C-alpha positions as CSV (number, residue, x, y, z in Angstrom):
1,M,-5.9,14.1,21.4
2,K,-6.2,14.2,17.5
3,A,-9.9,14.9,16.3
4,L,-11.4,12.3,14.3
5,T,-14.1,14.2,11.9
6,N,-14.3,11.7,9.3
7,A,-15.6,8.5,11.8
8,K,-16.7,5.5,8.5
9,I,-15.9,2.1,11.2
10,I,-15.6,1.8,14.9
11,L,-12.8,-1.8,15.7
12,I,-12.9,-3.0,19.4
13,G,-11.2,-5.9,20.7
14,A,-12.0,-8.0,23.9
15,S,-10.7,-10.4,25.0
16,T,-10.3,-11.7,29.1
17,G,-12.8,-9.1,31.3
18,G,-14.5,-7.5,27.8
19,P,-18.2,-8.8,28.1
20,G,-18.6,-7.1,30.8
21,I,-17.4,-3.3,29.3
22,I,-18.9,-4.2,25.9
23,E,-22.3,-4.0,27.3
24,K,-21.5,-1.4,28.9
25,L,-20.3,0.7,25.5
26,I,-23.2,-0.3,23.1
27,T,-25.2,0.3,27.1
28,A,-24.1,4.1,27.1
29,L,-24.1,4.9,23.3
30,P,-27.2,7.5,21.8
31,R,-30.2,6.5,19.8
32,N,-28.6,8.3,16.6
33,F,-25.9,6.8,16.8
34,S,-24.1,5.9,12.7
35,V,-20.9,4.8,12.7
36,P,-21.2,0.9,12.3
37,V,-19.2,-1.5,15.4
38,C,-17.0,-4.4,14.5
39,I,-16.4,-6.1,17.6
40,V,-14.3,-8.8,18.4
41,Q,-14.6,-10.4,21.9
42,H,-11.9,-14.2,22.2
43,F,-15.1,-16.5,22.6
44,P,-15.7,-20.1,21.1
45,S,-18.5,-20.4,18.4
46,E,-20.7,-21.4,21.0
47,L,-21.5,-18.6,23.1
48,T,-21.3,-15.7,20.7
49,P,-25.2,-15.9,19.8
50,S,-26.5,-15.8,23.6
51,F,-23.5,-12.8,23.6
52,V,-24.8,-11.2,20.8
53,A,-28.3,-11.4,22.7
54,R,-27.7,-9.2,25.1
55,L,-26.5,-6.7,23.8
56,Q,-29.2,-6.6,21.7
57,T,-31.2,-5.8,24.8
58,C,-29.0,-3.2,25.3
59,T,-29.6,-1.1,22.4
60,S,-32.2,0.3,19.8
61,N,-28.7,-0.6,16.9
62,R,-29.2,-3.9,15.6
63,V,-27.0,-5.8,16.4
64,V,-26.2,-9.3,14.1
65,E,-22.5,-12.1,14.4
66,S,-20.2,-11.4,11.3
67,V,-22.0,-13.1,8.4
68,D,-19.3,-13.5,5.2
69,G,-20.7,-11.2,2.8
70,L,-22.8,-8.8,5.5
71,I,-23.1,-4.8,4.2
72,L,-22.1,-3.1,7.0
73,E,-25.2,-0.2,7.5
74,A,-24.8,2.7,9.6
75,G,-24.8,2.2,12.5
76,M,-24.5,-1.6,12.4
77,M,-23.5,-3.5,15.9
78,V,-21.6,-6.4,14.0
79,V,-19.5,-9.1,16.8
80,A,-17.0,-11.6,14.9
81,K,-18.6,-14.9,15.1
82,G,-16.3,-17.4,17.3
83,G,-14.3,-19.8,15.5
84,V,-13.3,-17.5,12.5
85,H,-12.0,-14.5,12.0
86,L,-13.3,-11.0,11.0
87,G,-12.1,-9.1,8.2
88,F,-13.1,-6.5,5.0
89,S,-13.1,-6.2,1.6
90,V,-15.0,-3.0,-0.9
91,G,-18.0,-4.9,-2.1
92,D,-19.9,-4.9,-5.9
93,D,-21.1,-1.5,-4.8
94,R,-18.7,0.5,-2.9
95,R,-19.4,-0.6,0.0
96,P,-17.2,-2.0,2.4
97,I,-18.1,-6.0,4.0
98,I,-17.1,-8.5,6.1
99,R,-15.3,-11.6,4.7
100,Q,-14.4,-14.5,6.9
101,S,-11.9,-16.7,7.2
102,M,-9.9,-19.3,8.6
103,N,-7.1,-18.4,7.6
104,G,-5.6,-14.7,9.5
105,I,-1.8,-14.0,10.9
106,R,-2.6,-15.4,14.1
107,H,-3.7,-18.8,15.2
108,D,-3.4,-17.8,19.3
109,F,-7.0,-16.5,19.1
110,I,-10.3,-17.4,16.1
111,P,-11.3,-14.0,15.6
112,S,-8.3,-12.2,15.7
113,V,-8.5,-8.2,16.9
114,D,-5.1,-7.5,15.0
115,V,-6.4,-9.2,11.8
116,M,-9.2,-7.4,12.0
117,M,-7.7,-4.3,13.0
118,L,-4.9,-5.4,9.6
119,S,-7.6,-5.9,7.4
120,A,-9.2,-2.6,8.1
121,A,-6.7,-0.8,7.0
122,E,-6.3,-2.2,3.9
123,V,-9.9,-1.1,2.8
124,Y,-10.6,1.9,4.3
125,E,-9.2,5.4,4.0
126,P,-6.9,4.8,8.0
127,N,-8.1,8.3,9.2
128,S,-11.5,6.9,9.3
129,I,-10.9,4.1,11.6
130,L,-11.3,4.5,15.5
131,S,-10.3,1.2,17.1
132,I,-10.8,0.2,20.8
133,L,-8.3,-1.8,22.1
134,L,-10.0,-2.5,26.2
135,T,-9.2,-5.5,29.1
136,G,-6.8,-9.1,27.7
137,I,-4.6,-11.8,28.4
138,G,-1.7,-11.8,25.9
139,D,-0.5,-9.5,22.8
140,D,-3.4,-9.9,20.3
141,G,-4.6,-6.6,18.8
142,A,-1.2,-4.6,19.6
143,D,-0.3,-4.8,16.2
144,G,-3.1,-3.7,14.5
145,M,-3.1,-0.7,17.6
146,V,0.4,0.0,15.8
147,Q,-0.1,-0.3,12.6
148,I,-4.1,2.5,12.6
149,K,-2.3,4.8,14.4
150,T,1.2,5.2,12.1
151,L,-1.8,5.8,8.9
152,G,-2.8,8.3,10.8
153,G,-6.0,6.1,12.0
154,L,-7.2,6.9,16.5
155,S,-6.3,4.7,18.5
156,V,-7.7,3.7,22.0
157,C,-6.1,1.4,24.9
158,Q,-7.9,0.9,28.2
159,D,-6.4,2.3,31.1
160,E,-4.6,-0.3,33.5
161,K,-7.4,1.1,36.8
162,S,-10.5,-0.5,34.9
163,C,-8.9,-3.9,33.8
164,A,-9.4,-7.0,34.5
165,V,-6.7,-8.0,32.5
166,F,-4.0,-5.7,30.7
167,G,-2.2,-8.1,29.0
168,M,-4.1,-6.4,25.0
169,P,-3.4,-3.1,25.7
170,G,-0.9,-3.0,27.7
171,R,0.9,-4.5,25.1
172,A,0.1,-2.2,22.5
173,I,0.5,1.0,24.4
174,E,4.1,-0.6,25.0
175,R,4.5,-1.1,20.6
176,G,3.4,3.3,20.5
177,G,0.1,1.7,19.6
178,A,-2.1,4.7,21.6
179,N,-2.6,7.9,20.9
180,A,-4.2,7.6,24.1
181,V,-5.2,5.3,27.3
182,L,-9.0,6.1,28.4
183,S,-11.2,5.1,31.3
184,V,-14.1,3.1,30.7
185,D,-16.0,6.8,30.4
186,E,-13.3,8.1,28.9
187,I,-14.0,5.4,25.9
188,I,-17.5,6.1,25.8
189,E,-17.5,9.5,25.4
190,T,-14.4,9.4,22.7
191,I,-17.1,6.6,20.2
192,I,-20.5,8.6,20.9
193,R,-18.4,11.7,20.1
194,F,-17.3,10.4,16.3
195,G,-19.9,7.9,16.1
196,T,-23.0,10.1,16.2
197,R,-24.2,12.9,13.8
């Protein structure tokens, strides 16, 4: 797997079976973890706050629910608010900020992993993006993974053995959107390698 020496953002997408895996990933991160992490977990809006609270017990880094206009700070972990898409734009000070919208290329899942990843590819230098697609039903995230990989970012899919449902990562792999297919422990190692300064 190629090196990613300029990591500026880590994107994680998941659906069925995802919460426990995400919790394991966040718990494993060291105190000096410095790259912002944005997470789309397919949840209705009423469940996102409790998921954020649970993740905050796993890390000393700040975990927040997405808010429009939020400035991404070092080591911050942002969970997409249920019922609204998470995207990115550039703020007045040229730093990336969160943009939320009901409009997006997908209407079957809101928030959508594809919307997050495709938006990030427009705002960040592609070779500064680490995208990770975890267990889940359907194909949300597959197109985003293909785009990031094609533009020079690093795209990692969870392997079938460790997935509750291999739909999302499986579709991304089929479309050529994975630089690597890894176990959960290998994904943790990859995140730490590219997110620790």
